[in-house]
C-alpha positions as a Markdown table, in Angstrom:
| # | Residue | x | y | z |
|---|---|---|---|---|
| 1 | Met | 65.0 | 41.1 | 50.1 |
| 2 | Arg | 65.4 | 43.2 | 53.2 |
| 3 | Thr | 63.3 | 46.0 | 51.7 |
| 4 | Leu | 60.5 | 43.6 | 50.8 |
| 5 | Phe | 60.5 | 42.2 | 54.3 |
| 6 | Thr | 60.4 | 45.8 | 55.8 |
| 7 | Lys | 57.4 | 46.7 | 53.6 |
| 8 | Val | 55.5 | 43.5 | 54.5 |
| 9 | Leu | 56.2 | 44.1 | 58.2 |
| 10 | Gly | 55.0 | 47.7 | 57.8 |
| 11 | Ile | 51.8 | 46.7 | 56.1 |
| 12 | Ala | 51.2 | 44.0 | 58.8 |
| 13 | Thr | 51.7 | 46.5 | 61.5 |
| 14 | Ile | 49.2 | 49.0 | 60.0 |
| 15 | Ala | 46.6 | 46.2 | 59.5 |
| 16 | Ala | 47.0 | 45.0 | 63.1 |
| 17 | Gly | 46.8 | 48.6 | 64.3 |
| 18 | Leu | 43.5 | 49.2 | 62.4 |
| 19 | Ala | 42.1 | 45.9 | 63.7 |
| 20 | Phe | 43.0 | 46.7 | 67.2 |
| 21 | Ala | 41.6 | 50.2 | 66.9 |
| 22 | Gly | 38.3 | 48.7 | 65.6 |
| 23 | Thr | 37.9 | 46.5 | 68.6 |
| 24 | Ala | 39.1 | 49.0 | 71.1 |
| 25 | Ser | 36.5 | 51.5 | 70.0 |
| 26 | Ala | 33.6 | 49.0 | 70.5 |
| 27 | Val | 31.6 | 49.3 | 73.7 |
| 28 | Val | 30.2 | 46.0 | 74.8 |
| 29 | Ile | 27.1 | 45.7 | 76.9 |
| 30 | Ser | 28.2 | 44.8 | 80.4 |
| 31 | Thr | 25.4 | 44.3 | 82.9 |
| 32 | Gly | 24.6 | 42.0 | 85.8 |
| 33 | Phe | 21.6 | 42.1 | 88.2 |
| 34 | Asn | 19.2 | 40.2 | 90.3 |
| 35 | Phe | 15.4 | 40.6 | 89.9 |
| 36 | Val | 12.2 | 39.3 | 91.3 |
| 37 | Pro | 8.7 | 38.8 | 89.8 |
| 38 | Phe | 5.6 | 40.8 | 90.6 |
| 39 | Gly | 2.2 | 39.2 | 90.8 |
| 40 | Thr | 1.2 | 35.6 | 91.2 |
| 41 | Leu | 3.2 | 33.0 | 89.2 |
| 42 | Thr | 1.3 | 30.1 | 87.6 |
| 43 | Ala | 2.7 | 26.8 | 86.3 |
| 44 | Asn | 0.7 | 25.4 | 83.4 |
| 45 | Thr | 0.4 | 22.0 | 85.2 |
| 46 | Gly | 0.0 | 23.5 | 88.7 |
| 47 | Asp | 3.3 | 21.9 | 89.6 |
| 48 | Val | 6.7 | 23.5 | 89.0 |
| 49 | Thr | 8.4 | 20.1 | 88.7 |
| 50 | Thr | 6.3 | 19.1 | 85.7 |
| 51 | Ala | 5.6 | 22.5 | 84.1 |
| 52 | Ser | 6.6 | 23.4 | 80.6 |
| 53 | Thr | 5.7 | 27.1 | 81.2 |
| 54 | Ile | 5.5 | 29.3 | 84.2 |
| 55 | Thr | 4.1 | 32.8 | 84.0 |
| 56 | Ala | 6.7 | 35.6 | 84.4 |
| 57 | Gly | 4.8 | 37.9 | 86.7 |
| 58 | Ala | 6.1 | 40.7 | 84.5 |
| 59 | Pro | 6.9 | 43.5 | 85.0 |
| 60 | Asp | 9.7 | 42.5 | 87.3 |
| 61 | Lys | 11.6 | 44.5 | 89.8 |
| 62 | Val | 15.4 | 45.0 | 89.8 |
| 63 | Thr | 16.6 | 44.2 | 93.3 |
| 64 | Ser | 20.3 | 44.5 | 93.1 |
| 65 | Ile | 22.9 | 45.5 | 90.5 |
| 66 | Leu | 26.2 | 43.7 | 90.3 |
| 67 | Phe | 27.8 | 45.7 | 87.5 |
| 68 | Asp | 26.3 | 47.9 | 84.8 |
| 69 | Asn | 27.0 | 50.1 | 81.8 |
| 70 | Thr | 23.3 | 50.3 | 80.6 |
| 71 | Gly | 21.9 | 52.7 | 83.2 |
| 72 | Leu | 19.9 | 50.2 | 85.3 |
| 73 | Ile | 18.6 | 51.5 | 88.6 |
| 74 | Ser | 17.7 | 49.2 | 91.6 |
| 75 | Gly | 14.1 | 49.3 | 92.7 |
| 76 | Thr | 12.7 | 50.0 | 89.2 |
| 77 | Thr | 10.1 | 47.8 | 87.5 |
| 78 | Ile | 11.5 | 47.7 | 84.0 |
| 79 | Ile | 12.1 | 44.0 | 83.3 |
| 80 | Ser | 9.7 | 42.2 | 80.9 |
| 81 | Leu | 9.7 | 38.5 | 80.3 |
| 82 | Thr | 7.8 | 36.6 | 77.6 |
| 83 | Asp | 4.7 | 35.5 | 79.5 |
| 84 | Pro | 4.3 | 32.6 | 80.0 |
| 85 | Thr | 8.0 | 31.8 | 80.2 |
| 86 | Pro | 9.1 | 28.4 | 78.8 |
| 87 | Val | 11.0 | 26.2 | 81.3 |
| 88 | Thr | 11.8 | 23.2 | 79.2 |
| 89 | Leu | 15.2 | 22.3 | 77.7 |
| 90 | Gly | 15.8 | 24.0 | 74.3 |
| 91 | Ala | 12.8 | 26.4 | 74.7 |
| 92 | Val | 13.4 | 30.0 | 73.5 |
| 93 | Phe | 12.1 | 33.3 | 75.0 |
| 94 | Thr | 12.9 | 37.0 | 75.1 |
| 95 | Lys | 13.5 | 39.4 | 77.9 |
| 96 | Thr | 13.6 | 43.2 | 77.6 |
| 97 | Phe | 14.5 | 46.2 | 79.8 |
| 98 | Thr | 14.6 | 49.9 | 79.2 |
| 99 | Thr | 16.9 | 52.5 | 80.8 |
| 100 | Leu | 17.8 | 56.1 | 80.0 |
| 101 | Leu | 20.4 | 54.8 | 77.6 |
| 102 | Gly | 18.0 | 52.7 | 75.6 |
| 103 | Thr | 16.1 | 49.5 | 75.2 |
| 104 | Phe | 17.9 | 46.1 | 75.5 |
| 105 | Val | 16.5 | 42.8 | 74.2 |
| 106 | Glu | 17.8 | 39.4 | 75.2 |
| 107 | Asn | 17.1 | 36.4 | 73.0 |
| 108 | Leu | 17.5 | 33.3 | 75.3 |
| 109 | Thr | 17.5 | 29.5 | 75.0 |
| 110 | Val | 17.0 | 27.2 | 78.0 |
| 111 | Thr | 20.3 | 25.2 | 78.3 |
| 112 | Ala | 19.8 | 23.4 | 81.6 |
| 113 | Val | 16.9 | 22.3 | 83.8 |
| 114 | Ser | 17.3 | 20.9 | 87.3 |
| 115 | Ile | 14.2 | 19.5 | 89.1 |
| 116 | Gly | 14.0 | 19.2 | 92.9 |
| 117 | Val | 11.2 | 17.8 | 95.2 |
| 118 | His | 9.1 | 21.0 | 94.9 |
| 119 | Ser | 11.5 | 23.2 | 93.0 |
| 120 | Leu | 12.7 | 23.9 | 89.5 |
| 121 | Gly | 15.9 | 25.6 | 88.3 |
| 122 | Ile | 16.6 | 26.8 | 84.8 |
| 123 | Val | 19.6 | 28.2 | 83.1 |
| 124 | Ala | 19.4 | 30.0 | 79.8 |
| 125 | Ser | 21.9 | 31.8 | 77.5 |
| 126 | Gly | 21.8 | 33.9 | 74.4 |
| 127 | Thr | 22.6 | 37.4 | 73.2 |
| 128 | Ile | 21.7 | 40.8 | 74.5 |
| 129 | Thr | 21.3 | 43.6 | 72.0 |
| 130 | Glu | 20.5 | 47.3 | 72.3 |
| 131 | Thr | 17.6 | 47.8 | 69.9 |
| 132 | Val | 16.7 | 51.4 | 70.7 |
| 133 | Val | 19.4 | 54.1 | 71.6 |
| 134 | Leu | 18.0 | 56.9 | 73.8 |
| 135 | Ser | 21.4 | 58.3 | 74.8 |
| 136 | Gly | 25.0 | 57.8 | 74.0 |
| 137 | Ser | 26.3 | 55.5 | 71.3 |
| 138 | Leu | 25.0 | 52.0 | 70.3 |
| 139 | Leu | 26.4 | 49.3 | 72.6 |
| 140 | Asp | 27.6 | 46.1 | 70.9 |
| 141 | Pro | 25.7 | 42.8 | 71.2 |
| 142 | Thr | 27.2 | 40.4 | 73.7 |
| 143 | Ala | 26.6 | 37.0 | 75.2 |
| 144 | Val | 24.2 | 36.9 | 78.2 |
| 145 | Phe | 23.3 | 34.4 | 80.8 |
| 146 | Tyr | 20.0 | 34.0 | 82.7 |
| 147 | Ser | 18.9 | 31.8 | 85.6 |
| 148 | Ala | 15.6 | 31.3 | 87.4 |
| 149 | Ala | 14.9 | 29.4 | 90.7 |
| 150 | Tyr | 11.3 | 28.4 | 91.3 |
| 151 | Thr | 10.0 | 26.9 | 94.6 |
| 152 | Gln | 6.6 | 25.6 | 95.6 |
| 153 | Asn | 7.2 | 24.7 | 99.3 |
| 154 | Ala | 3.7 | 23.3 | 100.0 |
| 155 | Gly | 3.7 | 21.2 | 96.8 |
| 156 | Pro | 1.6 | 21.2 | 93.6 |
| 157 | Gly | -1.2 | 23.8 | 93.3 |
| 158 | Thr | 0.3 | 26.1 | 95.9 |
| 159 | Gln | 2.1 | 29.5 | 95.7 |
| 160 | Ile | 5.2 | 29.6 | 93.5 |
| 161 | Asn | 8.1 | 31.8 | 94.6 |
| 162 | Ala | 10.9 | 32.7 | 92.2 |
| 163 | Ser | 14.0 | 34.7 | 91.8 |
| 164 | Phe | 15.9 | 35.6 | 88.6 |
| 165 | Asn | 19.5 | 36.4 | 87.9 |
| 166 | Asn | 20.9 | 38.1 | 84.7 |
| 167 | Ser | 24.5 | 38.6 | 83.7 |
| 168 | Thr | 26.9 | 39.0 | 80.8 |
| 169 | Val | 29.4 | 37.1 | 82.9 |
| 170 | Pro | 29.1 | 33.3 | 82.4 |
| 171 | Pro | 28.2 | 31.3 | 85.5 |
| 172 | Pro | 31.0 | 29.1 | 86.9 |
| 173 | Pro | 31.1 | 25.6 | 85.3 |
| 174 | Val | 29.5 | 22.8 | 87.3 |
| 175 | Pro | 32.0 | 19.8 | 87.5 |
| 176 | Glu | 30.9 | 16.7 | 85.6 |
| 177 | Pro | 30.3 | 13.5 | 87.6 |
| 178 | Ala | 33.4 | 11.9 | 86.0 |
| 179 | Thr | 35.6 | 14.8 | 87.1 |
| 180 | Leu | 34.3 | 14.5 | 90.6 |
| 181 | Ala | 34.9 | 10.8 | 90.6 |
| 182 | Leu | 38.5 | 11.2 | 89.5 |
| 183 | Leu | 39.0 | 13.9 | 92.2 |
| 184 | Gly | 37.6 | 11.6 | 94.8 |
| 185 | Leu | 39.8 | 8.7 | 93.6 |
| 186 | Gly | 42.9 | 11.0 | 93.8 |
| 187 | Leu | 42.0 | 12.1 | 97.3 |
| 188 | Ala | 41.4 | 8.5 | 98.4 |
| 189 | Gly | 44.8 | 7.5 | 96.9 |
| 190 | Leu | 46.6 | 10.3 | 98.8 |
| 191 | Gly | 44.9 | 9.2 | 102.1 |
| 192 | Phe | 45.9 | 5.6 | 101.4 |
| 193 | Ala | 49.5 | 6.6 | 100.7 |
| 194 | Arg | 49.7 | 8.7 | 103.8 |
| 195 | Arg | 48.4 | 5.8 | 106.0 |
| 196 | Arg | 51.1 | 3.5 | 104.5 |
| 197 | Lys | 53.8 | 6.0 | 105.3 |
| 198 | Gln | 52.8 | 6.1 | 109.0 |
């Protein structure tokens, strides 16, 4: 019985070691950067708050790099968005960028839309994949997150300003209204208890 247990334990250890080695050898894409559009942006309705598409102004310029293992360089114009870019919930689009290491393609779906008085924010998520390897080894596909903020300060029909952010690190979760209400109730209760003590 002891010998059988030892054999099973040995096989399990080898299998776990192989599985670990497989994951450890993988190199995941890890990149985060901010970028801005070139050219004039156009909303298909003339108003960012009612638009279903807004032109990308591609190619876009990388303004700052937060972290990177893909060879991105600040100040380069290497970002290309599907033009026009959809800005409605559930819409899909692609974004590509090329570096000395290769070409990276992001397939994105709009997951959140927030509308202001003369502004529009969108959040999208999907997968980033290295489709062409120019140097080094192929990087593994990974989850990617994208956001865009559009403003039209003078209202419909006027100039649209935008900024984009891209990252393989998920954005911090926004608390739900119910969670905020519970937190508020708890704080109010603490304040009430404190007043009673005094």
